[in-house]
Each structure stands twice: as C-alpha cells, then as structure tokens.
N, C-alpha and C positions, 0 to 999 in steps of 0.2 A: 477639277478636284473632286467633283459632287459625285461622278459617277464611280471613281475610284473608293469613295468614301462609302457608297451605297454597297458596293461589293464587296470591300474588304473589311469595314467596321462595323457593319451593322447586321447582325446577327440574324433578325429576322429577313432581310433580303436576300439571302445566299438561298435558301430553299425556294424562293421565286425564281432565281436564276438558274437555279438545276432544272426546276420543272419546266421553264419556258424553254432550255435547251433540249428536254426531253420531248417536248412537242415538235420541235425542230426536227430532232432525231427520228422521231416516228415517223414524221413526214416524208424524210429522206428514206427510209426504210421500206414505207408503201408502195413510194414511187418506183423504187427499185425492184420490189418485190413483185408487183404488177407488169416490168417488163421479162422477168425469168419464169415466173411459174406457169405462164401459159404454154411456153414452148413444149414441156413435157406431155402436155394433153394433147396435141395436136394429132397423133396416131389415134387416140381415144375418141376425139371428136370429129375425125373424118369418118370413123365407124358409123357413129350415132347418128350424124346427120347424111349418111352416106355421099359424102363431098368428095371430091379428088384433094390431093395435097396442095395444088396449086390454088383451091378456093381456101381450105382452111388455114392457109399461111396469113391469110388477110386478118385473120384474128389477132395475130402477131404485129403486122405490118400497119394496121388500123391505129394500133396504140401508139407505134413509133413514130407514124406519119403526125399524129395530132401533136405528138410533144414537139416534135423537131419544127413544125410549120408555125406553131403558135407561142413558143416558149418565149421569144423576144418580146411579143406584143403583150403578152400578160404582166411579164416582167415590168415595160413600159405603163401599162396601166394600173400597177400597183404603186408606181411613183406617183402618177397623179390623183387616185383615186384614196389610196390608203391601202398599206400593205397588209395590217392585219384583218381589215376587213374582207380582201379579196382573198387572203390566205383560207380564212374560214370559210368562204365560199368555195374555194376550190377542194379542200377537204370532205366539203360536204357533197360538192359534185362526185368527187371519186369514189366515197362511200355509197352514195346513191346509184352510181353505175355499176358498181361491184354487185350491189343486189340486182340489178337488172341483169347483168350478164350472169349471174347464178341461175335465174329463172326463165332466161330466154328460151322460147319455144321453137325457134329457127334459127340457121347459120345467119340468116341475113340480120336479123334482130341483134344477135350475139356480136357480130361486128359493128354494128351501129353502136351498140353499149359500150364496147371496147373504145370506140373511138371518143366517146363522151368521156369515159375513164381516163383516156390520155389526155384530156383538157383538163381533169382535175389535176393530172399528175405534172403536167406543165406548169400549172400555178404553184404546185407545191414543190416541185424541183427549182424553179426561178426565184421564189420567195423566200426559201429556207436560207439560202445563201445570203439574200440581201439583208435580212432580220440579224445576223449575227452581229452586224456594226451596232445596232440597236440594243442587243442584249448583254453584250460582254465589252470589257475594255479593250481597246486596241492593242495593248500587250498581251491578251489572251485570244487573240484573233485565231492565231494558228491551232491552237489546243482544240478550240471551238470547229474548225475547219476540220481537223483530224478526226473529231467525233463524228461529223457528219460523213466525211469519206469512209469511215470504219462501217457505219449503218448502211451505206451504200453497198460495200463490199459483202455484208452479210445477207442483205437483201438478195442480191445476186446469186451468192453462194448456196443460200438455202434453200431459193426457189425451185430447181429441180427436183432434189431430195424430198422437199415438203410436198411438192405437187405430186411426186411418185406414190407417196404415202397416203396422200388424201384421195387420190383417185382410187386407188387399191382397196382402200378402208372405207369411203363413203362416196365414191362416184364421182364424176368431173365437175358436177356444179358447185362442190364444196370448195374447190381450188379458187373460186372467184368469192363465195360466201365467206372465205376464213378473213378475208380482208375489212368485212363490213364491221364487227365488233371492235377490230383494231382501228378503224376509222372513226368510230363514234368516241373512242378513248383520246385519240389525236384530238379530236375537235373539242373535246371538254377540256383538256389541257390547255390548248392554244386559246380558248376564249377566257379562260381564268387568269391565265399567266403571261401572256405575250403584252408588250408595252402598247399601249392604246394609239391610235394614230394622231398624229398632229394636225388638227383641222386648219384648212386655209382658206381664207374668204374666196367666195366664188370668182372674184375679180382678178384674183392673183393666180388662179389655176391656169394653166396651160392646156389648150385644147389636145384632143386625141386624133393622131393622125390616121384616118380611116382607111384613104388610099394607099398610103405607105404599107398600112399594115395589111391590106388585101394584097398586094404586090408583093410584099416579102413573103405571105403564107402561099401563094399560086407560085413564085421562084422556087421556094424550099421544098413544096410538094412536088414539081418537076422534078429537081434533081434527085430527090430521096426515090421516085420512083423510076428514074433514069438508070440507079444505081442497082435496084432491087427487081423490078420486073425481070422475067425471063430466066430466072434462076442460073444464072452464071452465063447466059448467052447475051450479046450485045447485037441486037439487030436494029433495023429501020426504026422501029419505036423508041427504043432506047435514044437513037442518035436523036431524032426529033424531040423529045422530051430535054435531052441537054442541051440542044438547042434553044429550046423555050425558056430553060433555066437560066443560060447567058444573056438571052435578050431580057428575061425578067431582071437580071442584075442592071443593066444599064438602065432600064424605064426606071427602078428603084432609086439608083444614084440621082438619076435626072430630077425625079420627084423630091426627094428627101433635099435638094437644094433650093427648092423654090415654095416650101409649104411654111407656114409661120411657126408650126410647132411639130418639128419632123420627129418621126418614130425613134429614129437614130440620128444623131448629130455626126455627120461624116468629117466633122474637125477633131471627134474624138480618136480617130485613128491616126490622126497627126502625133499622139502620145506614143512615142516608142516601147514605154512599158506595157500599155495595154495591147498594142498591136502585134508586139514578141511574143507576149502571153498566151493570145488568141492563136496565133500560128502555131506555138509549140504545141497547145494543148491540141489541135486539130491532128498535127503530125504525131503526137504520142499515141492519140486514142488510135489512128490508123494502126501503128506498130502493135498495138495490144490487141487489135480485132484480128491480126495475124495469127497470134497463138491460139486464139479460138476459130479460125478458120482451117488453119494447117495441123494442130494439134491432133484433134482425132483421128484425121487421115494417116497422119505419121504415126501415131500410137497403134492404131489395128492393123494399117496394112504393111508399114515401114517395119515395126517391132512385133507384130504379130498378137497384140495382147487382145484379151476378150473384152466384151463390154463392160463388165464390172470393173475390170482393172484400169480402163480407159476412164471411166467415171471418176475412179478414185484420184487418178493421177489429174486430171484436169481440175479438181476440185482443191489441189494445192495453192493454185495461183490466187483464189479468191479468198483462202483460208490465210494464206500469208498478209494479204491486203487488209482482211479484218484485224487482224492481230496488230498491224504496223502503224494504223491510221494514227491513233491517239498518240503514241509515242512521237510519232513523226510531226505532230502537229506541236508538241510541247517542245521538242529539240529546235523548230521553226522558230519558235518564239523565244529561244535563248542564244542561238548563233545566228539568225537571222533568215528570213525567208528566201531571199535572193541566193544566198550560199547554198542553202538546202536544194534549190532548185537544179543548180549544177551539180550537186552530189548524187542526186536522184538520175539525173540524166546520164552522168559516168557509169552508174550502175547498170544502166539499161545496154549502154554502150557494151559493157563487159558480157553482159548476158546475151545480148544478141551475136555478138561475136562467138561465144561459146557454143551456143544453140548452132551454129553455122557449121561446128567441126564436132564437137563432143559426142551427141547421142550416136552416131554411127558407129562410134568406136567403144564407147561404154553403155550402150544399150539403155535402159531405162532411168539408171542415175545419172547418165549423161544429159538427159533431158530433165527430169527433175530438178538438179542442181541449178542449171542455169535459170530454168523458169522462176524460181525461188529469187534469185537475184535480179531478174527484170521485173518482177512482181513488186518487189520490196523499192526498186527505184521507181518504179511507177507508183507506189503509193507516197514516196516522199516527195518525187515531183508535183503529184497533183494537189497534196495538200499545201506544199510551200508556193506553188504558181496561185492558186486560188488565195492564199493568203496576201500575197504582193499586190494584187488585183485589189480585192475587197477591202484591205486595211486603209488605203489611201483613197479611194473613190469617193466623191462629194456624194451626200446623204440623198439628194434628188434625183441622183442617177443610178443607185444600188441596184434597183429593180432591172433596169435595163442591161446593166453590165454583167449581173448575175445571171440573166438569160442569155447574153452573148457568150458567157463561159459554158454554161450548159448545152448551147447551141454548136459552138467550136466542137466540144466533145462529141456531140451526136453525129455530126456531119463526119469527122473521124472516123466513127465506128461503122457507119453506112459507107464512106467510101474505101475503108479498110476491107470489108465484107466482099466488094466488088473488085477492087483493084489487086488487093493482096491474094485472094482467091485466084484471078486471072494469072499473077504472076506463077502462083503454085502450080496450075494447071499448064502453062506455056513450057515451065521449067523440067515438068515431069513428061513432058513431050507425050501424053497418051490422051486419047478424046474422051476414054472414061476413067476418071480417077479412082474410081471403086474397082477397077480392073488390072490396075498399074502394079508393074513389079516391084520389089522392095527396094532396088536400088534406084528405080526410078522416082519412087516416093521421096528417098534420101535426096536424091537431086534437086528435085522441087523445094525440098525442105531448106537447103544449102541457099539457093538462089533467093527463096523469099526472105530469109533472115539477112540475107547480104544487102537486099534491098532495105530492110527494115533498119539495119545498122546505119545504112547513109542517111535515113529520114533523121534517125537520132542524132548523127553528127551535124545537120543541118539546124536540129534544136539547140545545140550546144552553141553554134556559131550565132544564132539568136539570143540565146542566154548571155553571152558575152558581150553582144551588141546592148543588151539590155542594162547591163551593168555599168558599161561606160557612157550609157547615156547621160545628158545633162539632168540634173535632178535626182537621179539615183543614187542609193547609198550604197 
C-alpha cells in the first residue's frame, strides 16, 4: 500500500514521479535519436572524410553493434551494482561520446566515439525499462511503457529531418553536438529524481559473469556482422561469421550452466511468458524492418514518387507510433496487456495482408492506409508486450530482462534488414533493384509482405500459447 499512497495521496510526491519519468523518457529519446540522426549525414561525411560509403556506414554500424553486443550485460550489471548509479554513468558516457563525435578530426576517431556512444545508449535503453517498476505502481506500468515507446518513436522519426536541418544550417558536427545539452539535462534530472539504489552487503552480492559476458558479446557481434557486412551479398565471410555465431551460442549455453553466477540463467527461458514475449518481439521487429527496407524502393520505383514525397510517406509510420504510444499504454492498463498484445498482432495481420494487395491497385493511398494499421498494431503490441514482461519480473532480474527485451528487438531489426531485403530482391527477380521495372518491384512487395504475414501469424500462435500457459491471466 505504501507506494500507492506515495503516488496518489501525497501531492509533493507526484512531481517527483513525473520528473523521474521525464528523465527516463529523455534517456529513451536520446538513444533512439542517436540511431537515426547519423544516417542522414552519411553522404556528407563521405565527402568530408573522402571515404567510401562502405567505410562511412561504420558510423552507424559501430553504434548499433555496441548496443546489440552489450545491452544484456549492462542490464545484468545494473541488477548487481545499482541501476541508478549505472544509468547516471551511461548518460554521462553518452554525453561525453556525443561531444567527442562532434569534434572528431578523423573518420577512425569518429567511429570509435560512436562505439562509445553506443555503450552509453545500451545502458540507457536497458535500464530505462528496468526503472519503470521502481518509479510507478504496477497498475501504471502500461502507461509508463507507452510513454517510453512514444519517446523512442519520436527520436526515430525526428532524427532524419532534424539531422538534415542541422547539417544544412550548422554543418555535420552539430548532429552529434545537439545531444550534449540534452544529455546534461537528462543526467541532472536522473540524479535528482530517480530512486536511490538499495545497497546490499558485499557478502550478499552475486558475482559478475565475465566469461559469459565476453562470449555473448562476441556471439552477438558475429551474428550482427554476418547480417550486415557485404551490403546485401552473402559470401564466404558472412557464412563464416554466422557459423561463429552458432558456435558461440553453444559455448555460451555450456558456460552458463557451469558458472556460479551466470549472466543469463537458462531456467528463465522455461517461463513460457518470457520465452514467447522474446520470440514475438524478434519476429515483429523483423516485420517492421521490412517496411523500412522495402518501402523506399516501392515508393520510388514502383509508384514513381520523388524523394520529397518518399520521405513524407515514410514519416507516417513513426508519426503514428508517436501518437499512439501513450494511449496504448493506458488501454493496456485498463483492459489487460495480454489482450492488447493479441489486438496489436491482429492489426498487424490485417495491415500486412492489405500491403500485399492494395498499393498496386490504389497507389499511394493503398500504401499509407495499411501502413498506418501496421504501425498502430506495432505500437499496441510493443507497449503491451513490454508491460506483460516487466510488470511481473522479479526486482533483482529487471535489468537483465529489460536487456533481453531490447536485444530481441535489435536482433529482429538486424535480421529483417538482411532477410527481408533478400526476400524482396529474390521476388523482384532483378540483380540491381534500382533498375527494376515497376511490375518487378510490385511483385517483390507482394512476396515480402506475404512472408511478413506468416511471421505475424506465428506471433499470434505464440500469444495464444502464452495466454493459455499455467499462471497466465
């Protein structure tokens, strides 16, 4: 009863909770902005540093790789050492790295600074979700998750447009320096308003699994590189990296079963709720990546839109996600997160089915309408799915579970960029997709979203099994 009284009956406590949520929301905004704002600057950076596109793309990859490889480990570290302390460190690292990016004199130093920025972002992404359970009551978890989802969508949506304006008005360095004052504000709010860590005696603290952390990081790095190097071609290097990733998975599972304090307890995956939620998160992220991979090609080559219109149409999805995140969280609190998960997946099913047939018949309107449905479904699913997991997880496991949720999403995005792109290219039956005929692009569109529809149907099966699992509501 005490947390409820503090939140509902004590007037001075309400602003503190709101400012604490503001610090978490800004943390999520910054980490998402760091992902999207750099992409628009790649052509400029290639000219400035006289580098090839293959080289400057590491400005983006270094950030994503750091997040993907470290997010579970930093979540677990927060569980062991204190989440507030580690989150403040992460915000500080992100802010410092942003300044280093802005003043980097060479491409190599810029890439290194971006990797450091990714470390800070990994800490922020993992611990913001974990902090929700310590900041609001269980009955308000969905609303808080919706707010964080909204800020993530806003950061993703505004990155390209904000980055373009900053580059044209102030130069490329400003796309990194703009996050420095925001990072300082976030650090001040987090330090002032986030709840203090519960100090445990040193004898009660579990040890940190250094070997497991290293194995997981190398495994995830190998998989991420296998899915991203080569820009669409899958050669011997990709096969070798993928083989190394599978070997790493086996070594990691073997190691975790034998250490005293494992990074991830394999018994966690016996929980059907957690396992189904992670699997669905990966599959849904794979589907959403298809819209980002296929959408630009279909709009430009299939419907013949110019670059300005393509950008406007592609911004519809993130805009819808930004508008629906908070309402989705409130609905999840009222009607039940598990039920809203299924509703979101059904909406995505309808959207994917429509995307496979409508655009060719109804043109741009036939693309936008189902995209709105897909994105609305994704916003409902993401908020509800995160709520189901984080509302019931044990306090000492919040960091690592939050890391796993973020990791499952990142792996889905990485897999989707490669796998769904390959499906699109195969179905278009064209070696160079930029020179494909409109009919070939439309064919690729239909096949890609037919595959996406299959993935969403698998998610519905997982959600149904999760609802009928023992102990589920």
